[in-house]
C-alpha positions in Angstrom: -0.1 0.0 0.0 2.6 2.5 1.2 4.4 2.1 -2.5 1.0 2.8 -4.3 0.4 5.9 -2.1 4.0 7.2 -2.6 3.5 7.1 -6.5 0.2 8.8 -6.1 1.9 11.6 -4.2 5.1 11.7 -6.6 2.6 12.2 -9.7 0.9 14.7 -7.6 4.1 16.8 -6.9 5.0 16.3 -10.8 1.6 17.9 -11.8 2.0 20.9 -9.1 5.7 21.5 -10.6 4.4 21.0 -14.3 1.5 23.7 -13.7 3.8 26.0 -11.8 6.6 26.2 -14.0 5.0 27.8 -17.1 2.9 29.9 -14.7 6.0 31.5 -12.8 6.4 34.5 -14.9 2.6 35.2 -14.3 3.4 35.7 -10.8 4.3 39.2 -11.5 1.6 39.9 -14.3 -1.9 40.6 -13.9 -4.0 37.9 -12.2 -6.4 35.7 -14.5 -10.1 35.6 -13.3 -9.4 38.0 -10.5 -13.3 38.0 -9.5 -13.4 34.2 -9.7 -13.5 33.8 -5.9 -16.2 36.5 -5.2 -18.9 34.5 -7.0 -21.4 33.1 -4.4 -21.8 30.0 -6.4 -20.0 28.1 -9.3 -20.1 24.9 -10.8 -17.5 22.6 -12.4 -16.7 18.7 -13.0 -13.8 16.5 -12.1 -11.9 13.7 -13.3 -9.5 11.3 -11.4 -7.6 8.1 -10.2 -8.1 6.2 -7.1 -6.6 3.4 -5.1 -9.1 1.4 -2.8 -7.7 -0.7 0.1 -9.1 -2.5 3.4 -8.2 -2.2 6.7 -8.8 -5.7 8.4 -9.0 -6.8 12.2 -8.7 -10.6 12.2 -10.1 -13.4 14.6 -6.8 -15.4 16.0 -9.0 -18.4 15.2 -11.8 -18.3 13.0 -13.8 -20.7 15.2 -14.0 -17.5 17.8 -16.3 -15.8 15.5 -19.8 -15.6 17.5 -21.7 -16.6 14.5 -20.6 -20.3 15.0 -21.8 -20.1 18.5 -25.3 -18.7 17.3 -26.0 -21.4 14.8 -25.4 -24.8 16.1 -24.9 -26.5 12.6 -22.7 -23.7 11.2 -19.1 -24.9 12.7 -19.5 -28.7 11.4 -21.0 -27.4 8.1 -18.0 -25.0 7.4 -15.2 -27.4 8.5 -14.6 -29.3 5.5 -14.0 -25.9 3.9 -11.4 -25.0 6.2 -9.7 -28.3 5.8 -8.1 -28.1 9.3 -6.7 -24.8 9.1 -8.6 -22.0 11.4 -6.3 -19.2 11.6 -5.6 -16.7 8.4 -4.2 -13.4 7.6 -6.0 -11.0 4.9 -4.3 -8.2 3.3 -5.2 -5.9 -0.1 -2.3 -6.9 -2.4 -1.5 -5.7 -4.9 -3.5 -2.5 -5.0 -5.3 -1.6 -8.2 -6.1 1.9 -9.8 -9.5 3.0 -10.7 -11.3 5.8 -11.9 -13.4 8.6 -10.5 -15.6 11.3 -12.2 -18.3 13.9 -10.9 -19.6 17.5 -10.6 -18.7 20.0 -8.1 -21.1 22.7 -6.6 -19.2 25.4 -4.6 -20.7 28.0 -2.3 -18.9 30.8 -1.1 -19.1 31.3 2.7 -16.3 34.1 3.1 -13.0 35.1 1.5 -11.1 32.1 2.9 -13.7 29.3 3.2 -15.9 27.5 0.5 -18.6 25.0 1.2 -18.5 22.0 -1.6 -20.8 19.2 -2.6 -18.8 17.0 -5.2 -21.4 14.2 -6.3 -19.9 11.3 -8.4 -18.9 8.1 -9.3 -15.8 5.7 -8.5 -15.2 2.7 -10.3 -12.1 0.3 -8.9 -11.4 -3.1 -7.3 -9.5 -4.4 -4.3 -7.8 -7.9 -4.5 -7.8 -9.7 -1.2 -5.1 -12.2 -0.5 -5.6 -14.9 2.3 -2.8 -16.8 3.8 -2.3 -19.1 6.7 -1.4 -16.7 9.7 2.3 -17.0 10.4 2.1 -15.6 13.9 0.1 -18.7 14.8 2.7 -20.8 13.8 5.3 -19.1 15.6 3.5 -19.0 18.8 2.2 -22.4 18.9 5.1 -25.0 19.4 3.0 -28.0 18.8 3.2 -27.2 15.2 7.0 -27.7 15.3 8.9 -26.2 12.5 6.1 -25.2 10.2 7.0 -21.6 9.8 5.8 -19.6 6.8 3.3 -22.3 5.9 1.5 -19.2 4.1 3.6 -20.0 1.2 1.7 -23.2 0.8 -1.7 -21.8 1.1 -2.8 -18.5 -0.6 -6.2 -17.6 -1.9 -6.7 -14.3 -4.1 -10.1 -12.6 -4.1 -11.0 -9.7 -6.2 -13.8 -7.3 -4.9 -15.1 -5.1 -7.6 -16.6 -1.7 -6.3 -18.9 1.1 -8.4 -19.7 3.6 -5.8 -22.1 6.5 -6.0 -20.2 9.2 -4.0 -21.9 12.0 -2.0 -19.1 14.1 -0.6 -19.8 17.3 1.3 -17.0 19.6 3.3 -15.3 22.8 3.9 -12.2 24.4 1.7 -9.9 26.7 3.7 -8.2 28.5 1.3 -4.6 30.5 1.5 -3.5 33.5 0.1 -3.5 34.0 -3.8 0.0 34.5 -5.1 -0.5 35.5 -9.0 -2.7 32.7 -10.6 -1.8 30.1 -7.8 -3.7 29.5 -4.6 -3.2 26.6 -2.2 -5.9 25.1 0.1 -6.9 22.4 2.6 -10.0 20.5 2.6 -12.0 18.7 5.6 -15.1 16.8 5.1 -17.3 13.4 5.1 -18.9 11.3 2.5 -21.4 8.9 2.1 -20.9 5.9 -0.5 -23.3 3.1 -1.9 -21.9 0.4 -3.7 -23.9 -0.7 -6.7 -21.8 -4.1 -7.1 -22.8 -7.1 -5.9 -20.8 -7.8 -2.6 -21.4 -11.6 -2.2 -18.1 -12.0 -4.3 -17.3 -15.6 -5.7 -21.0 -17.0 -4.2 -19.3 -18.5 -1.0 -16.4 -15.8 -0.4 -17.0 -12.6 1.5 -20.2 -10.6 2.1 -20.0 -6.9 2.5 -22.4 -4.0 3.1 -23.1 -1.7 0.5 -23.2 1.6 2.4 -20.1 3.5 3.7 -19.5 6.5 5.5 -16.1 8.4 5.4 -14.0 11.1 7.0 -11.8 13.0 4.4 -9.1 15.1 4.3 -7.4 16.7 1.1 -4.9 19.5 0.0 -4.6 20.8 -3.4 -3.6 23.8 -5.6 -5.9 26.2 -7.7 -4.5 27.4 -10.8 -6.4 30.2 -12.6 -6.3 30.2 -16.4 -7.8 32.9 -18.7 -11.3 31.1 -19.0 -11.2 28.5 -16.2 -9.8 27.5 -13.1 -8.0 24.2 -12.9 -7.0 22.3 -9.6 -4.8 19.3 -8.8 -6.1 17.6 -5.3 -4.7 14.7 -3.4 -7.7 13.3 -1.1 -7.9 10.7 1.5 -10.9 8.8 2.4 -11.3 7.0 5.7 -13.9 4.7 6.2 -15.9 4.7 9.4 -18.2 1.9 9.6 -17.3 -2.1 9.6 -18.3 -3.4 6.2 -18.4 -7.1 6.8 -21.5 -8.9 6.5 -21.5 -12.1 8.5 -24.4 -14.3 6.7 -25.1 -17.5 8.7 -28.5 -18.8 6.8 -27.8 -22.4 6.0 -31.1 -22.8 4.1 -30.2 -19.9 1.9 -29.7 -20.3 -1.7 -26.5 -18.1 -1.5 -23.7 -19.9 0.3 -22.0 -18.8 3.0 -18.9 -16.2 3.1 -16.5 -18.7 4.6 -13.5 -16.4 4.1 -15.4 -13.5 5.6 -15.7 -15.4 9.0 -12.0 -14.8 9.3 -12.5 -10.9 9.3 -13.7 -9.3 12.6 -13.9 -5.6 11.2 -13.3 -4.4 7.7 -13.1 -0.8 6.7 -12.4 1.0 3.6 -9.7 3.4 2.7 -9.6 5.3 -0.9 -6.6 7.4 -2.0 -7.6 9.8 -4.7 -5.7 12.0 -7.2 -8.4 14.4 -8.3 -8.3 17.1 -11.6 -10.9 19.9 -11.2 -12.2 22.3 -13.8 -14.3 25.2 -12.9 
């Protein structure tokens, strides 16, 4: 995850550098769109690239999941699937790029603060890697020498997402220098996932509704006919998305891999380009 985030930040720095260099001479010239920020209301659109990730909290032993005590037949029904392995580690690997698009409604609050609504849609996917939990083999001497057994058991599952995004928040703008103006952003977002979350039928079941806290920083660049903005945004998922279905009589197979996870939260990193 760290490498992907570093690449996005590096691309953002290059973007800002590329925008600043041809405009450096304009810092001592007349400002473009000098009255743009005085408008009470304006609109725009944006395009972006995203990287989606999950934060996991695991059960040390899948049988510690309360769903097995709540349903008497579930443990015996699930045991053939686990094949004697009850401790797993889950991670998103590798991270994959996605696409974001939407519109902008900007309301001026005062000279330095704007209120923004930026509804849109984000397409992407996460690949989850399930391995035997190495920590279990280190701490359990009865297993004896079976270290790094995760290399003998790996399972990859891809969870696609098509989010309807409804972010709202405030931008606090710095001083304008020529045709450049930095800002920071704080807000919240609601996202509804339109994709089916019953991945691979018997893998992981997830809730569709997600709630996020968001922070961002960016740089406005004023051109003669529009304002261009590059922004890096981090969306931190607040609610637990894991769904532990336990209905043995349902036509939909049970989420055996999902029983390994106690809590699952979403993170989204987005590099956005605004045109207003």
